FIDREN-273420 format. One record per residue: residue number from 0; residue in one letter; z, y, x of N, C-alpha, C, CB in turn. Coordinates in steps of 0.001 Angstrom, whole numbers. Glycine has a CB too. Layout:
# residues N
  pos  code     n.pz     n.py     n.px    ca.pz    ca.py    ca.px     c.pz     c.py     c.px    cb.pz    cb.py    cb.px
  NUM     A        Z        Y        X        Z        Y        X        Z        Y        X        Z        Y        X
...
***
This chain:
# residues 243
  pos  code     n.pz     n.py     n.px    ca.pz    ca.py    ca.px     c.pz     c.py     c.px    cb.pz    cb.py    cb.px
    0     M   -25264   -13334    14160   -24146   -12538    14032   -23280   -13190    13164   -24431   -11232    13603
    1     A   -21818   -13031    13481   -20772   -13452    12561   -20552   -12942    11217   -19693   -13265    13130
    2     N   -20518   -13708    10279   -20259   -13307     8842   -18938   -12113     8932   -19805   -14845     7850
    3     P   -19384   -10991     8517   -18283    -9667     8340   -17153   -10081     7519   -18945    -8280     7546
    4     L   -17488   -10991     6658   -16251   -11271     5518   -15604   -12607     5938   -16854   -11441     3786
    5     E   -15575   -13227     7157   -15167   -14214     7661   -13683   -13960     7911   -15956   -14535     8726
    6     Q   -13556   -12523     8338   -12192   -12145     8756   -11282   -12165     7538   -12172   -10729     9436
    7     F   -11690   -12235     6378   -10724   -12121     5100   -10557   -13602     4597   -11402   -11097     3801
    8     E   -10898   -14448     5101   -10616   -16058     4604    -9042   -16309     4869   -11629   -17336     5613
    9     I    -8643   -16927     3769    -7453   -17254     3745    -7045   -18694     4427    -7147   -17139     2441
   10     T    -6321   -19073     5284    -6382   -20149     5695    -4655   -20806     5897    -7320   -19984     6925
   11     T    -4415   -21941     5712    -3192   -22730     5819    -2794   -22639     7341    -3418   -24287     5304
   12     V    -1586   -22081     7119    -1013   -22200     8651      174   -23338     8681     -316   -20603     9207
   13     V     1131   -23368     7699     2178   -24438     7379     1826   -25044     6229     3566   -23951     7231
   14     P     1250   -26134     6158     1142   -26879     4476     2550   -27152     3852      323   -28572     4486
   15     I     2839   -26927     2975     4079   -27029     2319     3665   -27390      493     4979   -25413     2647
   16     R     4044   -28602       26     4046   -28833    -1195     5312   -29161    -1718     3200   -29686    -1436
   17     I     5638   -28656    -3080     6953   -28718    -3730     6612   -29098    -4985     7786   -27458    -3724
   18     A     6955   -30453    -5494     6630   -30712    -6721     5445   -30729    -7199     7147   -30094    -7335
   19     G     4401   -30874    -6276     3017   -30912    -6694     2261   -29497    -6692     2983   -31514    -8091
   20     I     3234   -28607    -6271     2621   -27147    -6229     2305   -26629    -4664     3761   -26047    -6968
   21     D     1308   -26344    -4571     1046   -25702    -3191     1464   -24575    -2906     -129   -25568    -2890
   22     A     2670   -24685    -2006     3528   -23470    -1379     3355   -23252     -165     4889   -23569    -1448
   23     S     1936   -23627      569     1819   -23470     1751     1961   -22098     2346      785   -23983     1993
   24     L     2416   -21893     3545     2505   -20443     4337      987   -20265     4745     3640   -20438     5859
   25     T      508   -19316     4524    -1099   -18806     4984     -960   -17867     5847    -2082   -18180     3857
   26     N    -2300   -17359     6719    -2137   -16444     7501    -1777   -15136     6844    -3186   -16404     8234
   27     A    -2151   -14764     5627    -1564   -13540     5012     -213   -13564     4765    -2145   -13232     3824
   28     G      562   -14886     4508     2099   -14741     4444     2405   -14586     5920     2937   -16077     3723
   29     V     1925   -14914     6853     2555   -15036     8217     2582   -13420     8536     1591   -16076     9415
   30     F     1336   -12723     8393     1214   -11364     8546     2199   -10522     7670     -157   -11023     8266
   31     M     2412   -10905     6654     3357   -10267     5577     4638    -9912     6364     3717   -11333     4259
   32     L     5057   -11509     6745     6375   -11569     7548     6470   -10750     8790     6646   -12956     7965
   33     I     5091   -10657     9509     5202    -9957    10885     5495    -8464    10604     3795   -10113    11794
   34     A     4688    -7861     9341     4887    -6512     8987     6468    -6338     8735     3983    -6137     7698
   35     T     6841    -7228     7942     8475    -6907     7485     9276    -6822     8834     9244    -8268     6425
   36     A     9052    -7817     9622     9813    -7797    10797     9685    -6649    11689     9538    -8890    11492
   37     A     8374    -6065    11663     8136    -5138    12617     8667    -3706    11968     6568    -5180    13023
   38     V     8833    -3658    10522     9478    -2262     9933    10912    -2564    10234     9210    -1912     8155
   39     T    11542    -3727    10272    12743    -3959    10393    13329    -3717    11900    12889    -5235     9894
   40     V    12486    -4177    12795    12775    -3905    14231    12610    -2507    14616    11919    -4708    15099
   41     F    11656    -1779    13941    11455     -218    14301    12557      744    13632     9935      303    13753
   42     M    13057       82    12338    14259     1129    11932    15402      723    12578    14623     1220    10371
   43     V    15756     -694    12936    16880    -1009    13788    16941     -350    15015    16934    -2318    14052
   44     A    15825     -349    15790    15701      465    16884    16111     1968    17090    14548      390    17093
   45     A    15608     2445    15692    15624     4058    15552    16943     4380    15269    14679     4696    14389
   46     V    17861     3615    14518    19005     4078    14207    20334     3553    15053    19069     3820    12864
   47     R    19998     2719    16268    20871     2273    17156    21247     3575    18255    20204      951    17827
   48     P    22497     3778    18259    22971     4932    19281    22612     4666    20471    24392     5190    19386
   49     R    22107     6018    21144    21867     5900    22492    23341     6397    23359    20484     6844    22821
   50     S    23699     5764    24261    24778     5876    25024    24745     7049    25974    24950     4693    25683
   51     G    25440     7856    25796    25405     9279    26718    24317    10317    26506    25240     8937    28238
   52     S    23764    10121    25276    22736    11181    24850    22857    11456    23432    21278    10755    25135
   53     E    22797    12950    23213    22997    13208    21798    21486    13668    21199    24216    14422    21599
   54     V    20538    13605    22201    19083    13881    21888    18365    12688    21198    18317    14228    23210
   55     P    17686    12884    20087    17226    11736    19449    16120    11263    20336    16795    11988    17994
   56     G    15767     9919    20335    14906     9207    21264    13371     9406    20342    15523     7402    21554
   57     R    12485     8676    21161    11188     8707    20404    11182     7883    19119    10068     8203    21291
   58     W    11811     6745    19071    11832     5780    18067    12665     6541    16984    12448     4345    18560
   59     Q    13705     7035    16984    14494     7869    16131    13883     9001    15434    15497     8356    16841
   60     A    13042     9764    16616    12257    10928    15940    11376    10366    15019    11442    11819    16909
   61     M    10556     9559    15189     9491     8774    14437     9986     8283    12808     9148     7365    15422
   62     A    11168     7565    13332    11920     7210    11989    12305     8298    10933    13210     6583    12354
   63     E    13079     9240    11748    13382    10470    10865    12090    11156    10472    14325    11531    11624
   64     L    10927    11386    10981     9878    11673    10495     9347    10883     9206     9128    11626    11489
   65     A     9351     9717     9269     9037     8793     8220     9935     9162     6941     9288     7286     8732
   66     Y    11259     8983     7290    12123     9098     6422    12098    10417     5553    13237     8900     7065
   67     E    12033    11620     6309    11749    12940     5652    10293    13118     4788    11779    14007     6836
   68     F     9403    12443     5453     8197    12447     4857     8154    11674     3342     7264    11818     5881
   69     V     8773    10700     3331     8750     9837     2074     9966    10572     1065     9125     8045     2508
   70     A    11010    11049     1814    11860    11787      785    11438    13162      326    13199    11942     1311
   71     G    10561    13990     1044     9832    14936      351     8941    14365     -469     9218    15794     1135
   72     M     8302    13492     -470     7463    13109    -1457     7921    12594    -2689     6718    12304     -998
   73     V     9438    12312    -2665     9994    11890    -3834    10556    13160    -4714    11087    10865    -3473
   74     R    11055    13872    -3797    11576    15155    -4367    10669    15898    -4933    12186    15954    -3481
   75     E     9331    16266    -4290     8302    16908    -4844     7525    16176    -6214     7388    17098    -3687
   76     N     7741    15001    -6273     6906    14299    -7408     7785    13880    -8260     6027    13131    -7028
   77     V     9104    13588    -8155     9812    12789    -9345    11287    13813    -9275    10095    10730    -8949
   78     G    11675    14700    -8268    12794    15220    -8249    14081    14723    -8123    12778    15716    -9020
   79     Q    15105    15313    -8169    16466    14671    -7836    16876    13219    -8352    17492    15581    -8365
   80     E    16231    13255    -9571    16464    11999   -10229    15847    10836    -9620    16038    12068   -11541
   81     G    14917    11130    -8752    14292    10000    -7826    14962     9492    -6953    13273    10313    -7146
   82     R    16095    10117    -6513    16871     9662    -5228    17219     8032    -5282    18360    10569    -5114
   83     R    17609     8047    -6444    18251     6188    -6493    17024     5278    -6233    18970     5562    -8331
   84     F    15858     5812    -6547    14562     4897    -6169    14160     5007    -4722    13248     5323    -7035
   85     F    14778     5993    -4019    14039     6083    -2685    14150     4894    -1897    14524     7201    -1847
   86     P    15018     3979    -1668    15006     2790     -819    13698     2034    -1228    16363     1875    -1017
   87     F    13425     1723    -2343    12256     1046    -2696    10853     1735    -2427    12386      761    -4064
   88     I    10840     2986    -2848     9700     3782    -2228     9635     3748     -702     9807     5243    -2649
   89     F    10389     4153      -65    10492     4127     1219     9843     2654     1812    11995     4387     1528
   90     S    10679     1459     1233    10218      200     1691     8841     -135     1649    10821     -712     1053
   91     L     8340      618      310     6819       73       15     5905      837      761     6344      168    -1524
   92     F     6305     2168     1036     5641     2879     2091     5402     2326     3516     6324     3987     2233
   93     M     6405     1758     4003     6178     1406     5294     5719      -87     5365     7406     1678     6091
   94     F     6100    -1004     4469     5542    -2209     4316     3781    -1961     3996     6424    -2974     3086
   95     I     3437    -1406     3557     1797     -879     3499     1367     -421     4547     1436      190     2594
   96     L     2055      455     5008     1577     1459     6382     1321      166     7611     3198     2867     7008
   97     F     2584     -626     7935     2524    -1293     8888     1565    -2741     8754     3864    -1427     9178
   98     G     1347    -3014     7491      386    -3938     7128    -1003    -3504     7467      499    -4213     5749
   99     N    -1246    -2245     7231    -2608    -1622     7443    -2746    -1530     8972    -2762     -122     6713
  100     L    -1800    -1025     9710    -1640     -850    11002    -2045    -2067    11782     -335     -471    11243
  101     I    -1293    -3076    11508    -1192    -4416    12230    -2673    -4978    11899      161    -5477    11628
  102     G    -3121    -4848    10916    -4663    -5350    10597    -5691    -4871    11345    -5114    -5032     9281
  103     L    -5415    -3728    12076    -6231    -2918    12937    -6374    -3743    14463    -5484    -1358    13060
  104     I    -5299    -4516    14679    -5231    -5204    16052    -6125    -6495    16047    -3674    -5610    16425
  105     P    -7031    -6481    16925    -7824    -7459    16956    -7387    -8912    16900    -8453    -7246    17926
  106     Y    -8050    -9792    16159    -7652   -11211    15750    -6490   -11370    15109    -7563   -12059    16787
  107     S    -5968   -10224    14372    -4937   -10244    13357    -5627   -10437    11990    -4076    -8921    13395
  108     F    -4860   -10122    10929    -5202   -10296     9521    -4669    -9158     8749    -4671   -11603     8965
  109     T    -5520    -8707     7789    -5139    -7371     7032    -4768    -7996     5604    -6510    -6120     6947
  110     F    -3601    -8071     5286    -3392    -8618     4022    -3395    -7820     3000    -2357    -9234     3952
  111     T    -3313    -6428     3178    -3566    -5384     2400    -5261    -5316     1848    -3097    -4140     3277
  112     S    -6014    -6173     2399    -7462    -6282     1980    -7667    -7178     1080    -8336    -6569     2970
  113     H    -6718    -7771      349    -6934    -9068     -569    -6306    -8272    -1812    -6031   -10726      -44
  114     I    -7094    -8487    -2848    -6737    -8017    -4105    -5441    -8452    -4677    -7708    -8346    -4955
  115     I    -5242    -9922    -4524    -3902   -10532    -5101    -2752    -9908    -4402    -3802   -12147    -4911
  116     V    -2730    -9555    -3248    -1677    -8778    -2417    -1443    -7557    -3085    -2101    -8474     -940
  117     T    -2381    -6841    -3179    -2336    -5276    -3498    -1888    -5292    -5194    -4102    -4419    -3172
  118     F    -2505    -6323    -5891    -2242    -6309    -7287     -753    -6651    -7650    -3178    -7272    -7949
  119     A     -268    -7703    -6811      957    -8162    -6940     2195    -7090    -6765     1017    -9220    -6012
  120     M     1719    -6071    -5698     2600    -4846    -5271     2377    -4007    -6571     2084    -3992    -3734
  121     A     1074    -3798    -7151      867    -2671    -8304     1633    -3285    -9519     -875    -2361    -8731
  122     I     1527    -4379    -9851     2077    -4792   -11030     3703    -4744   -11051     1548    -6165   -11282
  123     T     4099    -4928    -9810     5679    -4654    -9587     6014    -3425    -9690     6218    -5024    -8326
  124     V     5199    -2385    -9245     5508    -1108    -9606     5362     -749   -11006     4795     -293    -8882
  125     F     4248    -1219   -11643     3911     -887   -12933     5246    -1520   -13832     2349    -1537   -13313
  126     I     5427    -2846   -13722     6679    -3285   -14578     7972    -2603   -14469     7004    -4627   -14296
  127     G     8226    -2278   -13399     9508    -1509   -12857     9446     -222   -13474     9587    -1327   -11226
  128     V     8503      520   -13298     8303     1901   -13964     8586     1793   -15412     6831     2465   -13775
  129     T     7910      998   -15740     7887      682   -17323     9297      436   -18134     7033     -677   -17521
  130     L     9961     -395   -17109    11475     -845   -17558    12471      382   -17534    12111    -2047   -16483
  131     V    12133     1371   -16400    12826     2439   -16217    12693     3295   -17384    12472     3040   -15054
  132     G    11317     3458   -17921    11102     4331   -18923    11726     3683   -20175     9627     4657   -19052
  133     V    11684     2523   -20516    12174     1861   -21738    13807     1995   -21580    11605      203   -21849
  134     F    14347     1621   -20624    15925     1611   -20560    16259     3151   -20347    16581      588   -19220
  135     R    15804     4125   -20143    16152     5214   -20073    16038     6124   -21297    15598     5584   -19115
  136     H    14661     5833   -22150    14457     6579   -23350    14633     5582   -24648    12984     7265   -23288
  137     G    14427     4255   -24406    14418     3455   -25608    13128     3688   -26500    15691     3774   -26413
  138     L    13178     3670   -27703    11971     3732   -28543    11273     5023   -28187    12308     3662   -30096
  139     R    12172     6122   -27730    11515     7337   -27343    10308     7357   -26387    12466     8109   -26793
  140     F    10325     6176   -25596     9248     6039   -24558     7933     5886   -25163     9488     4868   -23651
  141     L     7825     5407   -26363     6612     5278   -26889     5789     6474   -27445     6776     4417   -27795
  142     G     6624     7632   -27337     6160     8918   -27475     5120     9509   -26134     7512     9775   -27657
  143     F     5309     8504   -25309     4394     8879   -24058     3166     8448   -24397     4777     8248   -22666
  144     F     2780     7651   -25295     1513     7513   -25662      817     8222   -26606     1398     6501   -25939
  145     V     1484     9390   -26970     1108    10464   -28064      908    11748   -27381     2249    10657   -29211
  146     P     -315    12092   -27362     -555    13459   -26564      107    14447   -27434    -2202    13887   -26307
  147     K      878    15464   -26837     1478    16760   -27361      457    17617   -27862     2254    17519   -26316
  148     G      707    18287   -29058      -77    19540   -29672    -1579    18658   -30145     -372    21049   -28267
  149     V    -1653    17489   -30534    -2763    16804   -31115    -2280    16496   -32476    -3216    15536   -30316
  150     P    -3472    16927   -33349    -3264    16652   -34693    -2815    15344   -35106    -4348    16901   -35319
  151     V    -2254    15052   -36137    -1872    13719   -36384    -3269    12906   -36959     -569    13730   -37479
  152     V    -4195    13445   -37291    -5234    12808   -37596    -6210    12314   -36489    -5796    13556   -38432
  153     M    -5635    12788   -35307    -6661    12141   -34099    -5531    11072   -33436    -7352    13544   -32707
  154     Y    -4565    10917   -33852    -3829     9761   -33123    -4393     8291   -33021    -2550     9616   -33775
  155     P    -5010     7970   -34335    -5581     6363   -34238    -6907     6446   -33168    -6194     5686   -36030
  156     L    -7460     7570   -32592    -8451     7606   -31531    -7783     7648   -30273    -9376     8743   -31648
  157     L    -6561     8556   -29869    -6036     8941   -28846    -5065     8055   -28326    -5619    10059   -29034
  158     V    -4412     7718   -29256    -3180     6493   -28726    -3751     5368   -28183    -2212     5840   -29934
  159     P    -4555     4650   -28644    -5114     3386   -28152    -5882     4016   -26716    -6255     2575   -29420
  160     I    -6364     5003   -26368    -6905     5357   -25293    -5866     5628   -24285    -7737     6380   -25526
  161     E    -4825     6247   -24852    -3657     6416   -23965    -2998     4972   -23537    -2562     7341   -24741
  162     I    -2938     4319   -24342    -2426     2509   -24046    -3267     2025   -23160    -2531     1333   -25390
  163     L    -4517     2235   -23233    -5479     1529   -22287    -5417     2241   -20823    -7054     1597   -22914
  164     S    -5281     3443   -20739    -5179     4178   -19604    -3766     3758   -19079    -5384     5726   -19872
  165     Y    -2879     3632   -19501    -1390     3263   -19113    -1683     1794   -18637     -157     3368   -20488
  166     L    -2154      790   -19439    -2348     -427   -18985    -3266     -894   -17576    -2838     -949   -20088
  167     S    -4057      338   -17659    -5260       74   -16364    -4408      734   -15037    -7108     1141   -16678
  168     R    -3249     1392   -14964    -2825     1559   -13760    -2541      696   -12715    -2031     2064   -13881
  169     P    -2230     -302   -13069    -1987    -1477   -12087    -3355    -2111   -11366    -1241    -2686   -12945
  170     V    -4316    -1896   -12260    -5468    -2208   -11720    -6250    -1308   -10799    -6150    -2499   -12657
  171     S    -5876       92   -11021    -6787      989   -10378    -5896     1311    -9094    -7234     2340   -11343
  172     L    -4620     1113    -9161    -3550     1053    -8020    -3991      106    -6822    -2117      492    -8626
  173     S    -4383    -1218    -7151    -4296    -2205    -6547    -5934    -2270    -6107    -3591    -3328    -7387
  174     I    -6888    -1737    -6811    -8467    -1845    -6213    -8379     -938    -5240    -9789    -1470    -7229
  175     R    -7725      247    -5423    -7887     1315    -4482    -7400      983    -3267    -7303     2483    -4877
  176     L    -6458      509    -3033    -5917      -78    -1520    -6741    -1212    -1066    -4320     -669    -1545
  177     F    -6980    -2113    -1963    -7677    -3281    -1448    -9209    -2958    -1110    -7572    -4441    -2513
  178     A    -9862    -2070    -1848   -11522    -1785    -1557   -11532    -1013     -232   -12370     -761    -2854
  179     N   -10662     -152     -123   -10818      882     1070   -10484     -107     2347    -9631     2352      945
  180     M    -9374     -934     2290    -9264    -1605     3553   -10157    -2672     3732    -8005    -2077     3755
  181     M   -10689    -3141     2712   -11726    -4257     3011   -13064    -3629     3439   -11979    -5206     1700
  182     A   -13441    -2699     2893   -14718    -1976     3324   -14644    -1373     4545   -15119     -963     2428
  183     G   -13618     -912     5065   -13445     -328     6393   -13625    -1212     7412   -12219      240     6569
  184     H   -12728    -2628     7216   -13010    -3520     8229   -14255    -4310     8159   -11995    -4346     8326
  185     T   -14890    -4203     7064   -16259    -5032     6978   -17240    -4134     7717   -16817    -5349     5340
  186     M   -17222    -2820     7702   -18140    -2001     8430   -17840    -2196    10066   -17959     -428     7920
  187     M   -16379    -2154    10341   -16122    -2458    11797   -16828    -3613    12372   -14716    -2692    12015
  188     K   -16703    -4619    11578   -17236    -6077    11960   -18832    -6183    11961   -16653    -7202    10853
  189     V   -19268    -5583    11108   -20914    -5277    11377   -21309    -4480    12463   -21568    -4554    10249
  190     F   -20647    -3470    12712   -21081    -2812    13995   -20943    -3527    15152   -20424    -1655    14227
  191     A   -19753    -3943    15157   -19380    -4789    16339   -20148    -6029    16776   -18114    -5223    16127
  192     G   -20870    -6533    15462   -21878    -7621    15648   -23171    -7260    16343   -22231    -8166    14347
  193     F   -23447    -5932    16393   -24490    -5462    16867   -24672    -5165    18523   -24613    -4397    16110
  194     V   -23304    -5166    18945   -22982    -4573    20154   -23714    -5671    21144   -21288    -4342    20352
  195     V   -23234    -6827    21229   -23966    -7907    22247   -25321    -8151    22215   -23485    -9207    22094
  196     P   -25776    -8579    20852   -27243    -8738    20679   -28003    -7686    21178   -27605    -8893    19340
  197     L   -27648    -6486    21051   -28643    -5350    21597   -28472    -4859    23092   -28466    -4049    20702
  198     G   -27333    -5581    23567   -27261    -5576    25342   -27066    -4276    25749   -28669    -6092    26183
  199     I   -27210    -3967    26909   -26539    -2839    27525   -27533    -1579    27402   -26155    -3188    29087
  200     L   -28695    -1727    26816   -29329     -360    26662   -29237        2    25291   -30798     -293    27109
  201     G   -29082     -746    24334   -28963     -309    22786   -27445     -723    22162   -30248    -1164    21828
  202     G   -26758    -1378    23112   -25255    -1868    22555   -24221     -466    22495   -24489    -3187    23793
  203     W   -24649      308    23297   -23609     1752    23505   -23645     2226    21947   -24366     3257    24783
  204     A   -24834     2386    21304   -24575     3204    19777   -23736     2425    18997   -25946     3459    18813
  205     P   -23816     1011    18552   -22792      618    17681   -21639      665    18149   -22916     -496    17225
  206     L   -21494      359    19584   -20051      311    20190   -19437     1675    19732   -20031      148    21946
  207     A   -20041     2981    20033   -19720     4209    19786   -19417     4539    18460   -20604     4932    20207
  208     V   -19928     3875    17356   -19880     3912    15946   -18594     3003    15793   -21299     3370    15174
  209     D   -18432     2160    16192   -17263     1263    15957   -15926     1922    16711   -17626     -299    16565
  210     V   -15840     2494    17786   -14759     3358    18337   -14597     4406    17156   -15163     4078    19868
  211     A   -15574     5123    16721   -15233     6284    15787   -14717     5569    14615   -16501     7282    15400
  212     L   -15020     4338    14041   -14613     3898    12727   -13170     3529    13048   -15527     2667    12088
  213     S   -12853     2888    14314   -11418     2848    14536   -10383     3775    14509   -11282     2482    15477
  214     G   -10956     4783    14920   -10089     5909    14741   -10084     6267    13188   -10582     7140    15656
  215     F   -11170     6262    12594   -11038     6662    11108   -10488     5786    10166   -12240     6959    10576
  216     E   -10335     4384    10585    -9365     3556    10125    -7881     3662    10136    -9593     2624    10634
  217     L    -7551     4259    11511    -6074     4803    11564    -5778     5766    10366    -5804     5630    12977
  218     L    -6590     6652    10282    -6368     7629     9291    -6387     7154     8029    -7224     8613     9359
  219     V    -7111     6077     7627    -7128     5332     6246    -6043     4617     6078    -8226     4420     6031
  220     A    -5626     3972     7095    -4348     3061     7122    -3032     3784     6583    -4059     2577     8665
  221     F    -2891     5096     7081    -1941     6021     6766    -2257     6555     5304    -1920     7124     7843
  222     L    -3400     6894     5037    -3795     7817     3879    -3583     6856     2712    -5408     8449     3959
  223     Q    -4180     5563     2963    -3671     4591     1651    -2599     4215     1532    -4181     3458     1464
  224     A    -1556     4117     2440     -361     4089     2075      467     5135     1345      104     3839     3003
  225     Y      208     6337     1861      276     7439     1223      -41     7730     -209     -326     8082     1851
  226     V    -1316     7283     -561    -1778     7488    -2116    -1154     6309    -2831    -3531     7484    -2369
  227     F     -766     5128    -2360     -404     4043    -3175     1106     4530    -3391     -648     2490    -2464
  228     T     1992     5124    -2618     3179     5634    -2690     3459     6852    -3577     3489     5866    -1492
  229     V     2545     7817    -3412     2619     8893    -4137     2319     8767    -5696     1792     9766    -3524
  230     L     1453     7644    -5871      956     7366    -7360     2209     6549    -7739     -653     6452    -7561
  231     T     2789     6053    -7148     4139     5190    -7527     5232     6229    -7934     4748     4218    -6154
  232     C     5068     7429    -7036     6218     8529    -7473     5625     9160    -8948     6406     9952    -6121
  233     L     4498     9486    -8841     3934    10078   -10184     4060     9126   -11411     2378    10428   -10014
  234     Y     4064     8088   -11345     4167     7010   -12494     5598     6877   -12650     3461     5522   -12172
  235     L     6769     7087   -11691     7950     7118   -11775     8309     8454   -12547     8479     6927   -10493
  236     N     7741     9432   -12152     8064    10881   -12695     7812    10883   -14292     7036    12083   -11927
  237     D     6523    10091   -14587     6154    10109   -15916     7330     9185   -16837     4584     9510   -15987
  238     A     7642     8112   -16269     8762     7259   -16955     9931     8117   -17202     9232     6004   -16070
  239     I    10343     8723   -16318    11802     9544   -16278    11528    10791   -17209    12303    10121   -14561
  240     H    10688    11464   -16898    10378    12824   -17714     9331    12669   -18937     9724    13957   -16659
  241     L     8701    11640   -19012     7943    11459   -20476     6669    12502   -20382     9081    11920   -21953
  242     H     6156    12660   -19172     5000    13753   -19056     3682    13226   -19432     4851    14318   -17592
***
């Protein structure tokens, strides 16, 4: 049986060294570029006008659905002040979603199953949200770490807890996406490895499980993109309104 973790191995596609630094293009980088290109093609095809028809096509309908979904998420969790951040949040959602979906294609690579990738996105969100809070509120942003209605005598205990909780956000955000994608793909690989060895008589059971897992992973691909994005909106709301 093949190693189920072999599918997550990073391999060099184009070796590149700059001033002694390894800047090689890996399979993870290739599929990030593919996901970016797929999102670009999807959106360009959706907004391209259709000659002789005022009825939206399938691509346009799906793009509008994605747009309204993310726009509604921003309105509900950030408010009208979050509109200026919509391009970033929409791009983040689409990038993660397409990365998750492309990873379900056989012989592809799921870059969202690597902690370094998910942490890079999470730390970008964390730093960006923190800068928004600092630039918007100045030193008042430090009040975010002081729970309201708490006696002053409790500050030495609660303030460090609030700071640690805040600093743990990029860790929890990245681990949630990475762990769910890695676990799902590992399970699919494990059950797929039993199909051929068990033969015609027994191979149908793991095959049926793998088909069910594939459908479940489609749901997880969307759900994890949603969770990552909605948490980004909640963190942004905290920075803007100091909740």
